N, C-alpha and C positions, 0 to 999 in steps of 0.2 A: 353334437352341437358345438359350435365354435364359441370359445370363451373370449370376451373382450379383454384386450391387454390393458392392464392398469398403468396409467401414465404416472410419471414421476414429478414430484414437487409442484403440483397444480396449485395455483393461487400464491398466497404469501405464507411461507412457513420456514422452518429452520433450514431445510435443505435448499430452498430457493435463495435464501440470504447467504448461505455458505458458498453457493456457486457464484453469486454476485460478487462476494468477497474475493474468491480465487480468480475469476475471470477479470474483474475490475483491477486487481493488483497486477495482473500480467499486462492488460491493455494500458494502464497508466504508466507502468514501467517502460514499455516500449515507446509510448508517446514521448516520454521525457528523453529517452535515448535519441529519438528522431529529432526532437527540438534542439538538443545540444549539438547534434551532428550538423544540422542546418545553420545554427548560429555560430558555432566555433570550428566546424570542420573536423571535429574529433569525436570518436566513439568513446563515451564515458560511461562507466558502470553507474547505474542508478538503482540497483537492486538493494533491498533491505536484507537480503540473505547471502550467506557465504556461497551457497550453491543455488543455481537456478536464477531465472529472471523474474523476480516478483517483488513488488513494492507493498509492504504492509500498510503504509500511509495511504496509498491510492486504493488499496482493497477496502480498508475501513472507510475511506472517503466516499467510494461508490455506494457502500452500504448506507452511509449517512445521507447521500443524495436520494437513494431509493426509498428508504423507509418513510421519511416525512414527506418527500416531494411527490411521490406517486399519487398522493391524495389531491394534489393540485395539477395533475397532468393535463386536465382539460382547460386550465386557465391560459391566459395569453402569455406568450413567451417572455414578456418583460417582467412579469411577476416571478416566473421560474428563474430568470436570470438573476434578479436581485436576491432572491432567496438562496440560490446556489452560491453566489458570490459571498454573501454574509456567512452562511454555514461553512463554506470551504475556508474562508479566511480565519474564522474563529477556531475551526478544527485544526488548521495548520499551525496557528499560533500556540494552541494548547499542546500539540504534539511536540513542537520545538522546545517549549518550556519544560515539559515533563522529561524529555530525553536528557536535557542539560542538567536538570535538578537531580534526577534519580539514577541516570546512567553515567553522567559526567562528560557527555560529548554533544556536539552540534553537527547534524548532518547537512544542514544548509544554512547559509548566511547571506541575507540580502542587503547587507549594510551599504554596499556600493551601488545599489539600485535606487532609483528615484522613488519617492513616496513609499518608503518602507517604515515599518513599526518595530523598533528594537532589533532590526535585522531578521526578524522571525517571519514576517509576511511583507508583501509589497503589493501595490495596486494592480500591477500587470497580472500577477498570478491570481489575485482575487477575481479579476475579470475572466481569466481562463476558467476558474471554477464556475463562474456564471454561464459561460458558453458551454462548458462540459455538461452542466446541469440540463440545459435545453436539449442538447444532442442526445444525452442519455435518456431523459424522461420521455421525450417526444418520439425518438426513433430507435436508438440502440437497444434500450432495455426491453421494449415490447417484442422486438424481433428475437433478442437473446432469450427472453422468458419463454417464448413459443418453442424455440429450439431445445431448451433445457427440458421442457415438459414432454418432448417427443421421446426422451430416453425411456426404456423399460424401467419400471419401478425398482425391481431388484438390482439391476445393473447400476442404476443411478445411485442407489443407497450405498452399494459396495464401493463405487468409485469415490463417492463423497468421503467416506470414512478412511479410505486409503489416502486421499489428499489431506485430510485433517491430520492423520498420523505423520505423514511426510512433513507437513507444515510445522507441527509441534517439534519434531526432531531437529529440523533445520533452524527453527527459531531459537531453541535452546543452545544449539551449537553456535549460531551467529551471535546471540546475545552474550554468551560467555567469552567469545573471541573479542568482542568490543569491550566488555568490562575488563578483561585481563589486559588488553592494550592500554586502557586508561590506568589501570593499577600498576602496570610495569613502568609507565611514564612517571608515576609517583614513587617508584622504588619499592613497591609492595611485592614480596616474593610469593610464589605459588606454594600453597600448603597441602591441598588435597591432590589425590591422584589425577582427578579430572582436570584441575587447574594446571598441573604439570604437563598433561597431555595437550591441553590447549596451547601452552607456551611453546611446546616442541613443534607442533604441526601447524600452528596458526600464529607465526611471528608478526611483529608490528608491520613489517614491510608488506606482507601479504594482505593484512587487514586494511591498511591504508590504500593499497592498490585496488582492493575491492570496493572501498568506500572513499573515493578520492576527495570528496568534499567534507569529510569528517574532520572536525576540529576538537582537539582535546582541551579540557579546561586548564 
């Protein structure tokens, strides 16, 4: 007798949300690279990580768009647009504020853009969040969700936790590289073995090349 294969991450659960986070972070990062290439003619790193092409801000942003907005997926696009623009703008502002306050850096500054708020958000990018919300909730997420659910259950779970482990390791390394860059700017010497390792292998020049829009306090 043939046994039916158990599908992975059916419905809304932690595995589906984690895949939304990882795929959204990659998609958002590549969209930003494309945007800057088209507007400036340059390929600029927009990754949150020292290694790989992944934006934590976009990953969390797509989770933010998915969890509350999937409940209004059947509403008219205008409602989804304004909800996405509002949530995206608020989220981006809070991310910028938290990074500056607790890490000591700013990864983006819209001070030169029209209709900005403290350089943390601007009207154009809020509108982008609104458009992204419509495309995501109405088209991309349903297709992506169906594709994710086609994975065999065991394989899906193994891949998920591999991605989580890689993400945590890369996040710790990236975070420490940014923090030590800020501390070196303030003349704070490395004390631990790990801090000395970071200073040796991730000097300021490398970090600023990876994060070209980063501004130290």
